[in-house]
Backbone and ligand atoms as CSV (ligand in chain L), in Angstrom:
chain,resi,resn,atom,element,x,y,z
A,1,MET,N,N,43.095,34.214,27.641
A,1,MET,CA,C,42.220,35.374,27.430
A,1,MET,C,C,42.845,36.601,28.110
A,2,ILE,N,N,43.007,37.615,27.324
A,2,ILE,CA,C,43.586,38.863,27.880
A,2,ILE,C,C,42.472,39.624,28.595
A,3,GLU,N,N,42.785,40.078,29.789
A,3,GLU,CA,C,41.766,40.818,30.543
A,3,GLU,C,C,42.102,42.306,30.653
A,4,VAL,N,N,43.355,42.576,30.411
A,4,VAL,CA,C,43.809,43.974,30.566
A,4,VAL,C,C,44.439,44.427,29.252
A,5,CYS,N,N,44.157,45.645,28.821
A,5,CYS,CA,C,44.714,46.180,27.581
A,5,CYS,C,C,46.237,46.224,27.669
A,6,PRO,N,N,46.957,45.635,26.723
A,6,PRO,CA,C,48.423,45.607,26.781
A,6,PRO,C,C,49.042,46.995,26.553
A,7,ARG,N,N,48.196,47.930,26.033
A,7,ARG,CA,C,48.754,49.253,25.740
A,7,ARG,C,C,48.547,50.213,26.924
A,8,CYS,N,N,47.325,50.251,27.445
A,8,CYS,CA,C,47.049,51.230,28.514
A,8,CYS,C,C,46.716,50.574,29.841
A,9,TYR,N,N,46.707,49.291,29.863
A,9,TYR,CA,C,46.456,48.508,31.074
A,9,TYR,C,C,45.094,48.771,31.699
A,10,SER,N,N,44.203,49.319,30.946
A,10,SER,CA,C,42.836,49.435,31.502
A,10,SER,C,C,42.094,48.117,31.257
A,11,ARG,N,N,41.085,47.921,32.047
A,11,ARG,CA,C,40.366,46.645,31.988
A,11,ARG,C,C,39.564,46.544,30.681
A,12,LEU,N,N,39.673,45.346,30.035
A,12,LEU,CA,C,38.948,45.147,28.775
A,12,LEU,C,C,37.555,44.577,29.065
A,13,GLY,N,N,36.591,45.018,28.274
A,13,GLY,CA,C,35.222,44.483,28.432
A,13,GLY,C,C,35.082,43.150,27.713
A,14,ALA,N,N,33.854,42.754,27.543
A,14,ALA,CA,C,33.578,41.496,26.824
A,14,ALA,C,C,34.007,41.644,25.370
A,15,PRO,N,N,34.512,40.561,24.754
A,15,PRO,CA,C,34.905,40.645,23.340
A,15,PRO,C,C,33.702,40.918,22.431
A,16,LEU,N,N,34.002,41.448,21.232
A,16,LEU,CA,C,32.926,41.680,20.259
A,16,LEU,C,C,32.410,40.337,19.763
A,17,LYS,N,N,31.348,40.421,19.026
A,17,LYS,CA,C,30.762,39.181,18.490
A,17,LYS,C,C,31.762,38.401,17.635
A,18,SER,N,N,32.621,39.151,16.950
A,18,SER,CA,C,33.623,38.505,16.096
A,18,SER,C,C,34.705,37.834,16.918
A,19,GLY,N,N,34.691,38.038,18.232
A,19,GLY,CA,C,35.710,37.467,19.097
A,19,GLY,C,C,36.870,38.425,19.308
A,20,ARG,N,N,36.793,39.585,18.696
A,20,ARG,CA,C,37.890,40.561,18.767
A,20,ARG,C,C,37.808,41.344,20.068
A,21,LEU,N,N,38.972,41.575,20.654
A,21,LEU,CA,C,39.027,42.385,21.886
A,21,LEU,C,C,39.366,43.819,21.514
A,22,VAL,N,N,38.586,44.732,22.035
A,22,VAL,CA,C,38.836,46.161,21.753
A,22,VAL,C,C,38.876,46.894,23.086
A,23,CYS,N,N,39.872,47.730,23.208
A,23,CYS,CA,C,39.974,48.536,24.430
A,23,CYS,C,C,39.134,49.791,24.278
A,24,ALA,N,N,38.195,49.980,25.197
A,24,ALA,CA,C,37.320,51.151,25.128
A,24,ALA,C,C,38.078,52.427,25.493
A,25,ASN,N,N,39.183,52.273,26.151
A,25,ASN,CA,C,39.930,53.448,26.630
A,25,ASN,C,C,40.828,54.038,25.553
A,26,CYS,N,N,41.695,53.148,24.940
A,26,CYS,CA,C,42.657,53.680,23.986
A,26,CYS,C,C,42.404,53.231,22.547
A,27,GLY,N,N,41.482,52.351,22.373
A,27,GLY,CA,C,41.154,51.916,21.011
A,27,GLY,C,C,41.994,50.751,20.521
A,28,TRP,N,N,42.816,50.160,21.397
A,28,TRP,CA,C,43.628,49.010,20.997
A,28,TRP,C,C,42.704,47.834,20.667
A,29,SER,N,N,43.122,47.090,19.678
A,29,SER,CA,C,42.398,45.837,19.432
A,29,SER,C,C,43.400,44.743,19.128
A,30,ASN,N,N,43.014,43.490,19.370
A,30,ASN,CA,C,43.960,42.388,19.200
A,30,ASN,C,C,44.060,41.939,17.745
A,31,GLU,N,N,43.343,42.604,16.860
A,31,GLU,CA,C,43.449,42.295,15.442
A,31,GLU,C,C,43.471,43.590,14.665
A,32,PRO,N,N,44.310,43.665,13.647
A,32,PRO,CA,C,44.300,44.866,12.810
A,32,PRO,C,C,42.957,44.994,12.098
A,33,ALA,N,N,42.556,46.225,11.821
A,33,ALA,CA,C,41.224,46.468,11.254
A,33,ALA,C,C,41.036,45.762,9.917
A,34,ALA,N,N,42.104,45.761,9.078
A,34,ALA,CA,C,41.975,45.137,7.754
A,34,ALA,C,C,42.488,43.703,7.807
A,35,SER,N,N,41.736,42.835,8.486
A,35,SER,CA,C,42.163,41.441,8.609
A,35,SER,C,C,41.395,40.568,7.618
A,36,LYS,N,N,41.695,39.278,7.673
A,36,LYS,CA,C,41.028,38.334,6.759
A,36,LYS,C,C,39.510,38.367,6.942
A,37,THR,N,N,39.099,38.413,8.223
A,37,THR,CA,C,37.659,38.351,8.478
A,37,THR,C,C,36.952,39.541,7.833
A,38,THR,N,N,37.605,40.719,7.860
A,38,THR,CA,C,36.928,41.886,7.288
A,38,THR,C,C,36.843,41.768,5.768
A,39,ILE,N,N,37.795,41.005,5.150
A,39,ILE,CA,C,37.718,40.828,3.690
A,39,ILE,C,C,36.608,39.827,3.323
A,40,SER,N,N,36.707,38.613,3.927
A,40,SER,CA,C,35.753,37.576,3.516
A,40,SER,C,C,34.361,37.890,4.049
A,41,GLY,N,N,34.287,38.545,5.214
A,41,GLY,CA,C,32.982,38.877,5.774
A,41,GLY,C,C,32.213,39.872,4.918
A,42,PRO,N,N,32.581,41.175,4.982
A,42,PRO,CA,C,31.782,42.173,4.263
A,42,PRO,C,C,31.811,41.997,2.737
A,43,ASN,N,N,32.940,41.506,2.153
A,43,ASN,CA,C,32.986,41.391,0.697
A,43,ASN,C,C,32.027,40.323,0.178
A,44,ARG,N,N,32.054,39.190,0.876
A,44,ARG,CA,C,31.007,38.223,0.537
A,44,ARG,C,C,29.843,38.611,1.427
A,45,SER,N,N,28.963,39.409,0.878
A,45,SER,CA,C,28.019,40.145,1.715
A,45,SER,C,C,27.136,39.187,2.509
A,46,PRO,N,N,26.710,39.627,3.697
A,46,PRO,CA,C,25.839,38.779,4.531
A,46,PRO,C,C,24.597,38.362,3.766
A,47,PHE,N,N,24.160,39.208,2.876
A,47,PHE,CA,C,22.970,38.910,2.087
A,47,PHE,C,C,23.179,37.635,1.270
A,48,VAL,N,N,24.362,37.578,0.590
A,48,VAL,CA,C,24.689,36.391,-0.205
A,48,VAL,C,C,24.801,35.188,0.707
A,49,GLU,N,N,25.455,35.414,1.867
A,49,GLU,CA,C,25.617,34.324,2.838
A,49,GLU,C,C,24.252,33.754,3.221
A,50,ILE,N,N,23.313,34.650,3.470
A,50,ILE,CA,C,21.967,34.234,3.880
A,50,ILE,C,C,21.275,33.494,2.732
A,51,LEU,N,N,21.447,34.044,1.508
A,51,LEU,CA,C,20.838,33.400,0.340
A,51,LEU,C,C,21.338,31.969,0.184
A,52,VAL,N,N,22.683,31.827,0.303
A,52,VAL,CA,C,23.285,30.498,0.157
A,52,VAL,C,C,22.705,29.546,1.199
A,53,GLN,N,N,22.604,30.069,2.430
A,53,GLN,CA,C,22.086,29.237,3.511
A,53,GLN,C,C,20.614,28.887,3.274
A,54,CYS,N,N,19.850,29.900,2.826
A,54,CYS,CA,C,18.427,29.666,2.529
A,54,CYS,C,C,18.285,28.604,1.458
A,55,TRP,N,N,19.081,28.711,0.423
A,55,TRP,CA,C,19.031,27.762,-0.680
A,55,TRP,C,C,19.290,26.343,-0.198
A,56,ARG,N,N,20.313,26.239,0.696
A,56,ARG,CA,C,20.617,24.922,1.244
A,56,ARG,C,C,19.420,24.376,2.023
A,57,ILE,N,N,18.798,25.269,2.809
A,57,ILE,CA,C,17.640,24.842,3.605
A,57,ILE,C,C,16.495,24.421,2.687
A,58,VAL,N,N,16.273,25.240,1.655
A,58,VAL,CA,C,15.180,24.931,0.717
A,58,VAL,C,C,15.424,23.588,0.058
A,59,LYS,N,N,16.683,23.399,-0.395
A,59,LYS,CA,C,17.024,22.147,-1.071
A,59,LYS,C,C,16.790,20.954,-0.152
A,60,ARG,N,N,17.277,21.129,1.080
A,60,ARG,CA,C,17.146,20.034,2.049
A,60,ARG,C,C,15.665,19.764,2.339
A,61,THR,N,N,14.907,20.843,2.477
A,61,THR,CA,C,13.483,20.691,2.783
A,61,THR,C,C,12.760,20.005,1.631
A,62,VAL,N,N,13.046,20.454,0.405
A,62,VAL,CA,C,12.386,19.879,-0.766
A,62,VAL,C,C,12.703,18.391,-0.856
A,63,THR,N,N,13.998,18.077,-0.681
A,63,THR,CA,C,14.403,16.669,-0.739
A,63,THR,C,C,13.674,15.861,0.322
A,64,TYR,N,N,13.644,16.418,1.531
A,64,TYR,CA,C,12.997,15.700,2.626
A,64,TYR,C,C,11.510,15.498,2.345
A,65,VAL,N,N,10.852,16.589,1.947
A,65,VAL,CA,C,9.408,16.511,1.681
A,65,VAL,C,C,9.143,15.513,0.554
A,66,PHE,N,N,9.967,15.588,-0.491
A,66,PHE,CA,C,9.781,14.687,-1.631
A,66,PHE,C,C,9.916,13.233,-1.195
A,67,GLN,N,N,10.961,12.964,-0.399
A,67,GLN,CA,C,11.159,11.586,0.077
A,67,GLN,C,C,9.988,11.137,0.940
A,68,ALA,N,N,9.573,12.035,1.839
A,68,ALA,CA,C,8.475,11.685,2.742
A,68,ALA,C,C,7.207,11.417,1.951
A,69,VAL,N,N,6.924,12.300,0.987
A,69,VAL,CA,C,5.700,12.140,0.195
A,69,VAL,C,C,5.762,10.856,-0.617
A,70,THR,N,N,6.920,10.618,-1.257
A,70,THR,CA,C,7.073,9.402,-2.067
A,70,THR,C,C,6.828,8.165,-1.222
A,71,GLN,N,N,7.417,8.187,-0.018
A,71,GLN,CA,C,7.254,7.030,0.872
A,71,GLN,C,C,5.793,6.837,1.249
A,72,ARG,N,N,5.139,7.956,1.598
A,72,ARG,CA,C,3.726,7.870,1.971
A,72,ARG,C,C,2.887,7.318,0.823
A,73,VAL,N,N,3.178,7.846,-0.372
A,73,VAL,CA,C,2.405,7.422,-1.546
A,73,VAL,C,C,2.582,5.931,-1.779
A,74,GLN,N,N,3.838,5.469,-1.646
A,74,GLN,CA,C,4.092,4.044,-1.853
A,74,GLN,C,C,3.360,3.203,-0.818
A,75,GLU,N,N,3.468,3.621,0.457
A,75,GLU,CA,C,2.776,2.893,1.523
A,75,GLU,C,C,1.281,2.884,1.269
A,76,PHE,N,N,0.774,4.068,0.921
A,76,PHE,CA,C,-0.661,4.208,0.695
A,76,PHE,C,C,-1.104,3.306,-0.449
A,77,ARG,N,N,-0.301,3.297,-1.521
A,77,ARG,CA,C,-0.649,2.475,-2.688
A,77,ARG,C,C,-0.681,1.013,-2.329
A,78,GLN,N,N,0.337,0.564,-1.556
A,78,GLN,CA,C,0.381,-0.849,-1.172
A,78,GLN,C,C,-0.852,-1.212,-0.365
A,79,VAL,N,N,-1.110,-0.383,0.661
A,79,VAL,CA,C,-2.261,-0.655,1.521
A,79,VAL,C,C,-3.542,-0.577,0.710
A,80,GLU,N,N,-3.618,0.466,-0.114
A,80,GLU,CA,C,-4.847,0.693,-0.859
A,80,GLU,C,C,-5.115,-0.431,-1.841
A,81,SER,N,N,-4.071,-0.853,-2.555
A,81,SER,CA,C,-4.303,-1.893,-3.558
A,81,SER,C,C,-4.705,-3.198,-2.891
A,82,LYS,N,N,-4.099,-3.473,-1.697
A,82,LYS,CA,C,-4.495,-4.670,-0.960
A,82,LYS,C,C,-5.962,-4.579,-0.559
A,83,GLN,N,N,-6.312,-3.411,0.012
A,83,GLN,CA,C,-7.687,-3.223,0.463
A,83,GLN,C,C,-8.637,-3.226,-0.719
A,84,LEU,N,N,-8.171,-2.644,-1.827
A,84,LEU,CA,C,-8.997,-2.567,-3.025
A,84,LEU,C,C,-9.313,-3.966,-3.523
A,85,VAL,N,N,-8.273,-4.787,-3.599
A,85,VAL,CA,C,-8.466,-6.158,-4.081
A,85,VAL,C,C,-9.384,-6.919,-3.139
A,86,LYS,N,N,-9.103,-6.773,-1.810
A,86,LYS,CA,C,-9.941,-7.446,-0.827
A,86,LYS,C,C,-11.389,-6.991,-0.943
A,87,GLY,N,N,-11.544,-5.670,-0.943
A,87,GLY,CA,C,-12.888,-5.099,-1.000
A,87,GLY,C,C,-13.601,-5.513,-2.263
A,88,LEU,N,N,-12.867,-5.483,-3.360
A,88,LEU,CA,C,-13.454,-5.807,-4.657
A,88,LEU,C,C,-13.891,-7.266,-4.690
A,89,SER,N,N,-12.998,-8.157,-4.216
A,89,SER,CA,C,-13.342,-9.582,-4.296
A,89,SER,C,C,-14.497,-9.907,-3.362
A,90,SER,N,N,-14.513,-9.246,-2.164
A,90,SER,CA,C,-15.626,-9.534,-1.260
A,90,SER,C,C,-16.914,-8.945,-1.819
A,91,ARG,N,N,-16.788,-7.793,-2.484
A,91,ARG,CA,C,-17.981,-7.197,-3.073
A,91,ARG,C,C,-18.494,-8.049,-4.240
A,92,LEU,N,N,-17.530,-8.559,-5.016
A,92,LEU,CA,C,-17.911,-9.405,-6.150
A,92,LEU,C,C,-18.575,-10.689,-5.678
A,93,SER,N,N,-18.016,-11.291,-4.608
A,93,SER,CA,C,-18.619,-12.540,-4.140
A,93,SER,C,C,-19.990,-12.260,-3.530
A,94,ALA,N,N,-20.131,-11.087,-2.885
A,94,ALA,CA,C,-21.440,-10.711,-2.351
A,94,ALA,C,C,-22.424,-10.534,-3.501
A,95,LEU,N,N,-21.931,-9.916,-4.565
A,95,LEU,CA,C,-22.760,-9.712,-5.753
A,95,LEU,C,C,-23.168,-11.052,-6.347
A,96,GLU,N,N,-22.177,-11.937,-6.390
A,96,GLU,CA,C,-22.407,-13.271,-6.932
A,96,GLU,C,C,-23.482,-13.994,-6.117
A,97,GLN,N,N,-23.395,-13.848,-4.773
A,97,GLN,CA,C,-24.384,-14.476,-3.910
A,97,GLN,C,C,-25.748,-13.824,-4.096
A,98,ALA,N,N,-25.715,-12.512,-4.354
A,98,ALA,CA,C,-26.973,-11.764,-4.415
A,98,ALA,C,C,-27.729,-12.030,-5.713
A,99,ILE,N,N,-27.001,-12.276,-6.788
A,99,ILE,CA,C,-27.647,-12.413,-8.100
A,99,ILE,C,C,-28.680,-13.555,-8.139
A,100,PRO,N,N,-28.315,-14.779,-7.738
A,100,PRO,CA,C,-29.295,-15.861,-7.880
A,100,PRO,C,C,-30.560,-15.647,-7.061
A,101,THR,N,N,-30.419,-15.030,-5.849
A,101,THR,CA,C,-31.615,-14.789,-5.054
A,101,THR,C,C,-32.483,-13.728,-5.718
A,102,GLY,N,N,-31.822,-12.818,-6.442
A,102,GLY,CA,C,-32.569,-11.762,-7.125
A,102,GLY,C,C,-33.302,-12.298,-8.341
A,103,SER,N,N,-32.578,-13.084,-9.169
A,103,SER,CA,C,-33.206,-13.607,-10.379
A,103,SER,C,C,-33.062,-15.124,-10.383
A,104,THR,N,N,-34.148,-15.813,-10.130
A,104,THR,CA,C,-34.113,-17.259,-9.906
A,104,THR,C,C,-33.797,-18.037,-11.176
A,105,ASP,N,N,-34.018,-17.440,-12.338
A,105,ASP,CA,C,-33.807,-18.206,-13.561
A,105,ASP,C,C,-32.351,-18.150,-14.028
A,106,ALA,N,N,-31.498,-17.275,-13.409
A,106,ALA,CA,C,-30.095,-17.223,-13.804
A,106,ALA,C,C,-29.360,-18.404,-13.186
A,107,PRO,N,N,-28.562,-19.139,-13.965
A,107,PRO,CA,C,-27.838,-20.270,-13.396
A,107,PRO,C,C,-26.884,-19.779,-12.321
A,108,ARG,N,N,-26.932,-20.364,-11.133
A,108,ARG,CA,C,-26.016,-19.933,-10.086
A,108,ARG,C,C,-25.037,-21.062,-9.782
A,109,TRP,N,N,-23.889,-20.667,-9.298
A,109,TRP,CA,C,-22.857,-21.650,-8.993
A,109,TRP,C,C,-23.230,-22.418,-7.737
A,110,MET,N,N,-22.998,-23.706,-7.799
A,110,MET,CA,C,-23.363,-24.567,-6.676
A,110,MET,C,C,-22.158,-25.384,-6.236
A,111,THR,N,N,-22.207,-25.777,-4.973
A,111,THR,CA,C,-21.221,-26.746,-4.498
A,111,THR,C,C,-21.633,-28.115,-5.018
A,112,LEU,N,N,-20.786,-29.090,-4.824
A,112,LEU,CA,C,-21.074,-30.457,-5.253
A,112,LEU,C,C,-22.367,-30.951,-4.592
A,113,GLU,N,N,-22.495,-30.658,-3.280
A,113,GLU,CA,C,-23.683,-31.071,-2.527
A,113,GLU,C,C,-24.937,-30.418,-3.103
A,114,ASP,N,N,-24.824,-29.085,-3.326
A,114,ASP,CA,C,-25.982,-28.349,-3.853
A,114,ASP,C,C,-26.398,-28.891,-5.214
A,115,ALA,N,N,-25.397,-29.197,-6.061
A,115,ALA,CA,C,-25.688,-29.713,-7.400
A,115,ALA,C,C,-26.403,-31.063,-7.300
A,116,PHE,N,N,-25.936,-31.872,-6.329
A,116,PHE,CA,C,-26.566,-33.184,-6.123
A,116,PHE,C,C,-28.021,-33.010,-5.704
A,117,ARG,N,N,-28.263,-32.035,-4.794
A,117,ARG,CA,C,-29.630,-31.738,-4.357
A,117,ARG,C,C,-30.454,-31.189,-5.513
A,118,TYR,N,N,-29.792,-30.331,-6.315
A,118,TYR,CA,C,-30.485,-29.726,-7.463
A,118,TYR,C,C,-30.991,-30.814,-8.406
A,119,LEU,N,N,-30.202,-31.903,-8.532
A,119,LEU,CA,C,-30.597,-33.011,-9.405
A,119,LEU,C,C,-31.606,-33.938,-8.737
A,120,GLY,N,N,-31.967,-33.597,-7.485
A,120,GLY,CA,C,-33.006,-34.366,-6.811
A,120,GLY,C,C,-32.487,-35.389,-5.825
A,121,GLY,N,N,-31.196,-35.383,-5.571
A,121,GLY,CA,C,-30.616,-36.357,-4.651
A,121,GLY,C,C,-30.429,-35.783,-3.260
A,122,ASP,N,N,-30.066,-36.667,-2.341
A,122,ASP,CA,C,-29.755,-36.249,-0.967
A,122,ASP,C,C,-28.343,-36.707,-0.652
A,123,PRO,N,N,-27.401,-35.752,-0.531
A,123,PRO,CA,C,-25.997,-36.139,-0.315
A,123,PRO,C,C,-25.788,-36.939,0.971
A,124,ASN,N,N,-26.704,-36.791,1.961
A,124,ASN,CA,C,-26.545,-37.497,3.241
A,124,ASN,C,C,-27.118,-38.907,3.194
A,125,ASP,N,N,-27.835,-39.198,2.145
A,125,ASP,CA,C,-28.449,-40.532,2.018
A,125,ASP,C,C,-27.630,-41.356,1.032
A,126,SER,N,N,-27.010,-42.436,1.518
A,126,SER,CA,C,-26.114,-43.222,0.667
A,126,SER,C,C,-26.887,-43.993,-0.407
A,127,HIS,N,N,-28.213,-44.142,-0.221
A,127,HIS,CA,C,-29.020,-44.853,-1.217
A,127,HIS,C,C,-29.587,-43.911,-2.264
A,128,SER,N,N,-29.484,-42.602,-1.990
A,128,SER,CA,C,-30.028,-41.617,-2.916
A,128,SER,C,C,-29.084,-41.477,-4.110
A,129,ALA,N,N,-29.660,-41.467,-5.328
A,129,ALA,CA,C,-28.843,-41.366,-6.535
A,129,ALA,C,C,-29.474,-40.369,-7.499
A,130,VAL,N,N,-28.641,-39.818,-8.354
A,130,VAL,CA,C,-29.144,-38.880,-9.364
A,130,VAL,C,C,-28.844,-39.452,-10.752
A,131,SER,N,N,-29.698,-39.096,-11.728
A,131,SER,CA,C,-29.573,-39.664,-13.067
A,131,SER,C,C,-29.054,-38.628,-14.050
A,132,THR,N,N,-28.402,-39.139,-15.081
A,132,THR,CA,C,-27.978,-38.274,-16.178
A,132,THR,C,C,-29.228,-37.789,-16.914
A,133,VAL,N,N,-29.033,-36.770,-17.760
A,133,VAL,CA,C,-30.166,-36.181,-18.474
A,133,VAL,C,C,-30.868,-37.244,-19.317
A,134,ASN,N,N,-30.092,-38.103,-19.987
A,134,ASN,CA,C,-30.707,-39.127,-20.841
A,134,ASN,C,C,-31.103,-40.390,-20.059
A,135,GLY,N,N,-30.835,-40.360,-18.752
A,135,GLY,CA,C,-31.259,-41.472,-17.912
A,135,GLY,C,C,-30.435,-42.735,-18.064
A,136,SER,N,N,-29.305,-42.672,-18.787
A,136,SER,CA,C,-28.518,-43.876,-19.055
A,136,SER,C,C,-27.790,-44.381,-17.812
A,137,SER,N,N,-27.445,-43.484,-16.904
A,137,SER,CA,C,-26.783,-43.948,-15.679
A,137,SER,C,C,-27.221,-43.104,-14.496
A,138,SER,N,N,-27.095,-43.696,-13.317
A,138,SER,CA,C,-27.427,-42.943,-12.107
A,138,SER,C,C,-26.350,-43.204,-11.068
A,139,LEU,N,N,-26.037,-42.169,-10.308
A,139,LEU,CA,C,-24.918,-42.261,-9.372
A,139,LEU,C,C,-25.324,-41.838,-7.978
A,140,PRO,N,N,-24.847,-42.579,-6.955
A,140,PRO,CA,C,-24.996,-42.078,-5.583
A,140,PRO,C,C,-23.981,-40.958,-5.340
A,141,PHE,N,N,-24.143,-40.281,-4.210
A,141,PHE,CA,C,-23.311,-39.100,-3.985
A,141,PHE,C,C,-21.813,-39.424,-3.944
A,142,ARG,N,N,-21.452,-40.589,-3.325
A,142,ARG,CA,C,-20.025,-40.913,-3.208
A,142,ARG,C,C,-19.378,-41.080,-4.580
A,143,ARG,N,N,-20.150,-41.477,-5.590
A,143,ARG,CA,C,-19.581,-41.594,-6.929
A,143,ARG,C,C,-19.727,-40.283,-7.691
A,144,PHE,N,N,-20.820,-39.578,-7.389
A,144,PHE,CA,C,-21.035,-38.282,-8.033
A,144,PHE,C,C,-19.907,-37.314,-7.670
A,145,ARG,N,N,-19.495,-37.375,-6.395
A,145,ARG,CA,C,-18.452,-36.436,-5.930
A,145,ARG,C,C,-17.090,-36.785,-6.507
A,146,ALA,N,N,-16.925,-38.015,-7.016
A,146,ALA,CA,C,-15.641,-38.438,-7.576
A,146,ALA,C,C,-15.491,-38.017,-9.034
A,147,LEU,N,N,-16.557,-37.496,-9.610
A,147,LEU,CA,C,-16.478,-37.068,-11.014
A,147,LEU,C,C,-15.467,-35.936,-11.153
A,148,LYS,N,N,-14.661,-36.009,-12.210
A,148,LYS,CA,C,-13.634,-34.988,-12.417
A,148,LYS,C,C,-13.832,-34.285,-13.749
A,149,ASN,N,N,-14.286,-35.029,-14.720
A,149,ASN,CA,C,-14.336,-34.528,-16.084
A,149,ASN,C,C,-15.574,-33.643,-16.294
A,150,PRO,N,N,-15.391,-32.418,-16.779
A,150,PRO,CA,C,-16.536,-31.543,-17.056
A,150,PRO,C,C,-17.561,-32.198,-17.979
A,151,ALA,N,N,-17.090,-33.095,-18.891
A,151,ALA,CA,C,-18.019,-33.767,-19.812
A,151,ALA,C,C,-18.980,-34.672,-19.039
A,152,GLU,N,N,-18.488,-35.294,-17.939
A,152,GLU,CA,C,-19.346,-36.153,-17.117
A,152,GLU,C,C,-20.437,-35.332,-16.434
A,153,PHE,N,N,-20.079,-34.148,-15.989
A,153,PHE,CA,C,-21.079,-33.279,-15.366
A,153,PHE,C,C,-22.075,-32.788,-16.411
A,154,ARG,N,N,-21.564,-32.604,-17.656
A,154,ARG,CA,C,-22.437,-32.138,-18.725
A,154,ARG,C,C,-23.550,-33.157,-18.983
A,155,SER,N,N,-23.210,-34.425,-18.780
A,155,SER,CA,C,-24.241,-35.449,-19.005
A,155,SER,C,C,-25.354,-35.345,-17.954
A,156,PHE,N,N,-25.054,-34.660,-16.825
A,156,PHE,CA,C,-26.083,-34.402,-15.806
A,156,PHE,C,C,-26.741,-33.033,-16.008
A,157,GLY,N,N,-26.374,-32.377,-17.122
A,157,GLY,CA,C,-26.923,-31.052,-17.388
A,157,GLY,C,C,-26.251,-29.969,-16.559
A,158,LEU,N,N,-25.029,-30.263,-16.122
A,158,LEU,CA,C,-24.308,-29.299,-15.290
A,158,LEU,C,C,-23.070,-28.782,-16.013
A,159,GLU,N,N,-22.787,-27.520,-15.764
A,159,GLU,CA,C,-21.547,-26.943,-16.270
A,159,GLU,C,C,-20.557,-26.934,-15.122
A,160,ALA,N,N,-19.355,-27.453,-15.386
A,160,ALA,CA,C,-18.326,-27.517,-14.340
A,160,ALA,C,C,-17.206,-26.535,-14.666
A,161,ASP,N,N,-16.860,-25.723,-13.686
A,161,ASP,CA,C,-15.760,-24.770,-13.848
A,161,ASP,C,C,-14.607,-25.209,-12.930
A,162,VAL,N,N,-13.593,-25.810,-13.563
A,162,VAL,CA,C,-12.487,-26.381,-12.791
A,162,VAL,C,C,-11.684,-25.290,-12.084
A,163,THR,N,N,-11.592,-24.131,-12.731
A,163,THR,CA,C,-10.863,-23.015,-12.122
A,163,THR,C,C,-11.513,-22.615,-10.808
A,164,ARG,N,N,-12.852,-22.582,-10.815
A,164,ARG,CA,C,-13.574,-22.229,-9.591
A,164,ARG,C,C,-13.401,-23.323,-8.538
A,165,ARG,N,N,-13.409,-24.582,-8.979
A,165,ARG,CA,C,-13.222,-25.687,-8.045
A,165,ARG,C,C,-11.867,-25.569,-7.354
A,166,ASP,N,N,-10.817,-25.299,-8.172
A,166,ASP,CA,C,-9.472,-25.174,-7.626
A,166,ASP,C,C,-9.356,-23.981,-6.695
A,167,ALA,N,N,-10.210,-22.984,-6.884
A,167,ALA,CA,C,-10.199,-21.809,-6.005
A,167,ALA,C,C,-11.133,-22.002,-4.811
A,168,ASN,N,N,-11.635,-23.241,-4.609
A,168,ASN,CA,C,-12.532,-23.559,-3.495
A,168,ASN,C,C,-13.810,-22.731,-3.503
A,169,LYS,N,N,-14.330,-22.516,-4.704
A,169,LYS,CA,C,-15.595,-21.785,-4.819
A,169,LYS,C,C,-16.645,-22.756,-5.353
A,170,PRO,N,N,-17.931,-22.431,-5.135
A,170,PRO,CA,C,-18.961,-23.225,-5.802
A,170,PRO,C,C,-18.676,-23.234,-7.303
A,171,TRP,N,N,-18.690,-24.409,-7.911
A,171,TRP,CA,C,-18.138,-24.498,-9.259
A,171,TRP,C,C,-19.045,-25.229,-10.253
A,172,LEU,N,N,-20.230,-25.602,-9.815
A,172,LEU,CA,C,-21.159,-26.290,-10.723
A,172,LEU,C,C,-22.415,-25.459,-10.899
A,173,ARG,N,N,-22.928,-25.420,-12.125
A,173,ARG,CA,C,-24.217,-24.757,-12.336
A,173,ARG,C,C,-24.949,-25.447,-13.483
A,174,TRP,N,N,-26.264,-25.305,-13.440
A,174,TRP,CA,C,-27.015,-25.953,-14.503
A,174,TRP,C,C,-26.837,-25.171,-15.792
A,175,THR,N,N,-26.790,-25.893,-16.881
A,175,THR,CA,C,-26.645,-25.236,-18.173
A,175,THR,C,C,-27.990,-24.679,-18.581
A,176,ASP,N,N,-27.950,-23.723,-19.529
A,176,ASP,CA,C,-29.176,-23.016,-19.918
A,176,ASP,C,C,-30.259,-23.979,-20.442
A,177,GLU,N,N,-29.792,-24.993,-21.198
A,177,GLU,CA,C,-30.777,-25.919,-21.759
A,177,GLU,C,C,-31.260,-26.906,-20.699
A,178,GLY,N,N,-30.449,-27.096,-19.602
A,178,GLY,CA,C,-30.839,-28.032,-18.563
A,178,GLY,C,C,-31.794,-27.358,-17.653
L,1,ZN,ZN,ZN,44.028,50.551,26.130
């Protein structure tokens, strides 16, 4: 770093912003006035420089915001759809539970035990048995619970929904004519 003007030997002040040293005494400078910086600087006007920089910032901001929003939306959708399904299924099962208490004549889904009780049996009593609609056979609970075929339940006046059984839901209900 030069501290003294090479032409007049007077002390040089702080360099200009451009880094150029100028002697306040004799006007010496360490760069000719028409240098590269003066061409690329003023010719490519600061205004354009600022515009270019602004554009880059805008682009970067838009990209960032878009990515952030997309990510949020995806997260929100995942969480929401999970909650929606959960909420919906719990609301539906609550509705399902609420319907039979509201209207007693609507067939409601029963567990195997409930169906056995509905037919007049006691699942806890090994001697208690229930009869088919036509009375041709009667079964204790241990045999009633072993029934698999919906047609066998139909003979007791019950409708069996295997899909509900497999989903661990109450799956038997009395048929309309029963
Ligand atoms: Zn000087």
